C-alpha positions as CSV (number, residue, x, y, z in Angstrom):
1,M,0.0,0.0,0.0
2,R,2.9,2.4,0.5
3,K,3.5,2.1,-3.3
4,L,0.0,3.4,-3.8
5,L,0.8,6.2,-1.4
6,L,3.8,7.2,-3.4
7,L,1.8,7.0,-6.6
8,L,-0.7,9.4,-5.1
9,A,2.1,11.6,-4.1
10,C,3.1,11.7,-7.7
11,L,-0.4,12.8,-8.6
12,Y,-0.1,15.6,-6.1
13,A,3.2,17.0,-7.2
14,G,2.5,17.3,-10.8
15,V,0.7,20.6,-10.4
16,A,3.6,22.5,-9.1
17,G,4.9,23.1,-12.6
18,A,7.5,21.5,-14.8
19,V,10.5,22.0,-17.1
20,V,9.6,21.5,-20.7
21,P,12.6,20.2,-22.7
22,D,13.4,22.0,-26.0
23,A,12.5,19.0,-28.1
24,L,8.9,19.2,-26.8
25,Q,8.5,22.9,-27.2
26,T,6.6,22.8,-30.5
27,K,3.8,25.2,-31.2
28,D,1.2,22.5,-30.8
29,N,2.7,21.1,-27.6
30,M,2.8,24.5,-25.9
31,A,-0.8,25.1,-26.9
32,I,-1.7,21.8,-25.2
33,L,0.2,22.8,-22.1
34,G,-1.6,26.1,-22.1
35,K,-5.0,24.4,-22.2
36,A,-4.0,22.2,-19.3
37,E,-2.8,25.2,-17.3
38,S,-6.1,27.1,-18.0
39,L,-8.1,24.1,-17.0
40,L,-6.4,23.4,-13.8
41,N,-6.5,27.0,-12.8
42,S,-10.3,27.2,-13.6
43,F,-11.5,25.5,-10.4
44,T,-10.6,25.6,-6.7
45,T,-12.9,22.7,-5.6
46,M,-13.9,19.5,-7.2
47,R,-16.2,16.5,-6.4
48,S,-16.4,13.3,-8.5
49,R,-16.7,9.6,-8.6
50,F,-13.6,7.6,-9.5
51,T,-12.6,4.2,-10.7
52,Q,-9.1,2.8,-10.1
53,F,-7.3,0.0,-12.0
54,S,-3.9,-1.4,-11.2
55,S,-1.8,-3.6,-13.5
56,K,-0.7,-5.5,-10.4
57,D,-4.3,-6.4,-9.6
58,G,-5.3,-7.7,-13.0
59,D,-8.9,-6.9,-13.8
60,Y,-9.8,-5.8,-10.3
61,L,-11.5,-2.4,-10.3
62,Q,-12.1,-0.2,-7.2
63,H,-14.5,2.7,-7.0
64,G,-15.0,5.6,-4.7
65,D,-15.5,9.4,-4.1
66,F,-12.9,12.1,-4.8
67,Y,-12.9,15.5,-3.2
68,L,-10.5,18.4,-3.8
69,S,-10.2,21.9,-2.2
70,R,-7.3,24.1,-3.1
71,P,-4.8,24.8,-1.6
72,N,-3.5,21.4,-0.4
73,K,-6.7,19.5,0.6
74,M,-8.0,16.3,-0.9
75,R,-9.8,13.1,0.0
76,L,-10.3,9.8,-1.7
77,V,-12.7,7.4,-0.1
78,Y,-13.0,3.9,-1.5
79,D,-16.3,2.1,-1.7
80,E,-16.9,-0.9,0.5
81,P,-15.6,-3.5,1.0
82,S,-12.3,-1.6,0.6
83,Q,-11.2,0.0,3.9
84,L,-8.8,2.6,2.3
85,E,-8.8,6.4,2.3
86,F,-6.4,9.1,1.5
87,V,-6.6,12.6,3.1
88,A,-4.6,15.7,2.4
89,D,-5.3,18.0,5.3
90,G,-3.4,21.0,4.2
91,Y,-0.1,19.8,5.6
92,Y,0.2,16.1,5.1
93,L,-0.9,13.4,2.7
94,I,-2.3,10.7,4.9
95,Y,-2.9,7.1,4.0
96,H,-5.3,5.2,6.2
97,D,-6.0,1.4,5.9
98,K,-8.9,0.9,8.4
99,S,-8.7,-2.9,8.2
100,F,-5.3,-2.9,9.7
101,D,-5.6,0.4,11.6
102,Q,-2.5,1.6,9.6
103,V,-1.8,5.3,9.1
104,S,1.1,6.8,7.2
105,Y,2.0,10.5,6.7
106,L,3.9,12.3,4.0
107,E,4.5,16.1,4.0
108,I,2.7,17.5,1.0
109,N,5.6,19.9,0.2
110,Q,8.0,16.9,0.1
111,T,6.0,14.9,-2.4
112,P,5.6,15.3,-6.2
113,A,1.9,16.0,-5.4
114,A,1.1,19.6,-6.4
115,I,-0.7,19.0,-9.7
116,L,-4.2,19.4,-8.2
117,L,-3.4,21.0,-4.9
118,K,-1.4,24.1,-5.6
119,P,-3.5,27.4,-5.7
120,D,-2.0,28.0,-9.2
121,F,-0.6,25.9,-11.9
122,S,2.4,26.6,-14.2
123,F,4.7,24.5,-16.4
124,S,7.6,27.0,-15.7
125,D,8.7,25.5,-12.3
126,P,11.9,23.5,-12.5
127,E,10.7,21.0,-9.8
128,F,9.2,18.7,-12.5
129,T,10.2,17.7,-16.0
130,V,7.7,17.0,-18.8
131,T,8.8,13.9,-20.6
132,D,6.0,13.4,-23.2
133,I,3.1,15.2,-24.7
134,Q,0.6,13.5,-27.0
135,H,-2.6,14.5,-28.8
136,D,-4.5,11.3,-29.7
137,L,-7.9,11.7,-31.3
138,D,-10.1,13.4,-28.6
139,E,-7.6,13.5,-25.7
140,Y,-4.4,15.0,-24.5
141,R,-1.7,13.1,-22.5
142,I,0.9,15.0,-20.6
143,T,3.6,12.9,-18.8
144,A,5.9,14.3,-16.1
145,I,8.5,13.1,-13.5
146,K,10.0,14.8,-10.5
147,T,13.2,16.4,-11.7
148,N,16.2,14.2,-10.7
149,E,14.0,11.8,-8.8
150,E,12.8,9.4,-11.5
151,E,12.6,6.6,-8.9
152,L,9.3,8.1,-7.7
153,G,7.8,7.1,-11.0
154,Q,5.9,9.1,-13.6
155,L,2.5,10.8,-13.8
156,T,0.4,11.2,-17.0
157,L,-2.5,13.6,-16.9
158,V,-5.2,12.6,-19.4
159,L,-7.5,15.5,-20.6
160,S,-10.4,15.3,-22.9
161,D,-10.2,17.6,-25.9
162,K,-13.7,19.0,-26.5
163,P,-14.5,20.2,-24.0
164,V,-11.1,20.3,-22.3
165,A,-11.6,18.5,-18.9
166,L,-9.6,16.3,-16.5
167,K,-10.4,12.8,-17.5
168,Q,-8.0,10.5,-15.7
169,W,-4.4,10.1,-14.5
170,D,-2.0,7.3,-15.0
171,L,0.8,6.6,-12.5
172,V,3.7,4.2,-13.1
173,D,6.1,3.3,-10.3
174,A,9.8,2.4,-10.6
175,K,8.9,-1.3,-11.0
176,G,6.5,-0.6,-13.9
177,I,3.3,-1.1,-11.9
178,K,0.6,1.2,-13.5
179,S,-2.4,2.6,-11.7
180,T,-5.1,4.3,-13.6
181,V,-7.7,6.6,-11.9
182,G,-10.6,7.7,-14.1
183,L,-13.0,10.5,-13.0
184,Y,-16.7,10.8,-13.8
185,E,-19.7,12.7,-12.6
186,I,-17.3,15.7,-12.1
187,E,-18.6,18.8,-10.3
188,E,-16.2,21.9,-10.2
189,N,-16.3,24.9,-7.9
190,V,-18.9,23.3,-5.6
191,K,-19.2,24.0,-1.8
192,L,-17.6,21.2,0.2
193,D,-17.8,20.5,3.9
194,P,-14.4,21.5,5.5
195,K,-14.7,18.4,7.7
196,L,-14.0,16.2,4.6
197,F,-10.4,17.3,4.9
198,V,-10.0,16.6,8.7
199,F,-8.4,13.2,9.3
200,T,-9.9,11.2,12.1
201,K,-9.4,7.5,12.7
């Protein structure tokens, strides 16, 4: 489960910004990055359902609820029978496995986890490096790693094209295990109960 925690950390940190290598700085690619920045700066709260698939688990799908409130607050709650939840309370990213009463903490500012949690989004920050940009049919895919810390894995944001919207993210760890989280029934800029982001066992 700590691998999943690190993967979630990768999700977080992508938003801080990234270095874009010269080879990727084409007119089309910079336009795609501009659309991604505009999208991620267009909302401060989000609520949605999610599905999660891991290449390690074969065909097993998990579902749950996703909540986000900038800056630095997030919650993922898995549907039963799973006993997992992740909470970002403004300071820490907290992993809680209720079935084992196991709790782990990571400082948000020490994780590659800013993609959705920073109050603003930019691809000009050197903390992250964009490694690939693709436009395939009706979606954009932007892949990034934490600069000089490739061992944390890579994050790919998947955005729909028309309209531009956050569709899913793919996380690949250093061992090649891929987790895909898809979002649906998305609501942006909605009022959320602050208690959602207070961790209690």
